N, C-alpha and C positions, 0 to 999 in steps of 0.2 A: 394100606391095610396089610401089606406084605412086609417081610423082614428083608434087610439088605442082602442076605445070602440068597434069598429067593429071587430077588430082582437081578442079581448077577447071573443066575441060571437062565431066567426067561423073563422078558418084559415086552410090553407093547410100545412101539415108537411114540415118543412125545409124552409118555406118562410121567407123572410126578410120584416119587416114592415117599409115602408117609405111613409108617407102621401104625397099626390100630392104636397101640398104647401111646403114641405121640400125637394122635389126632386132636385132642383137646387143646394142646399147646400150639399146634401148627396149622389149625384150620384156616387161619387168616392168609396162608400161602395159596389157598385155592381161590381162583378168580370167580366172581359172580357175574358172568356175562348174561345180559338179558336174552332169554330165549334159547340159550345154549344148554345142551344136555351135559350132565356131569355123570360119567360112568366110573364107578369104583370097582376094583377087582382084587381078588386074592387068589389063593391056589384053587379052591373048590367052590367058592361063593358064600361060605358061611360068615367069615369075618367081614366081608364086604356088605352083607345084608345089615349087620350091626352098624357099620360105618354109615351106610345110606340113611338109616333111621336117625342116627345122631346128626348128620348134616342137614336133614330136613328140619329137625328141631331147631337148628341154628338159623334157619331161614333160607337155605339153599333151595332153589326150584329145580324141578326136572332132574332129580337124582335117581340113578339106576344102578343096581348091583348086577354085574355081569354074571348071569346064570351059569353055574358050573365052573366059574372062574377061568383062570388062564389055562387050566388043564382042558376044559371043554373047548376053549378057543383053539388050542393046538390040535385037538381031535377033529373039530368040525369046520374050522375056518382056515387056519394056517398051520399045516403040519411042519413047517419050518421052525416054529416056535418049540423049543425043547420041552419035553415033559419031565417031571421029576416026582 
């Protein structure tokens, strides 16, 4: 949901970078593990909400948008993740 320059500044370990504009072409890169949660995130949580809705329409189960995005993650969970 984020752009490459955003990912270079701050990312969560093990995450897969798919910018929102590329999601229709690249959604097959996302695994559909039974019972697994899929968390999508962007800077503040707006783009990831759109992505979550789109992925649910494609049949992905248990899709969640990280509320507040990576910015909130940095503030509330891991201050070691840079803010931008």
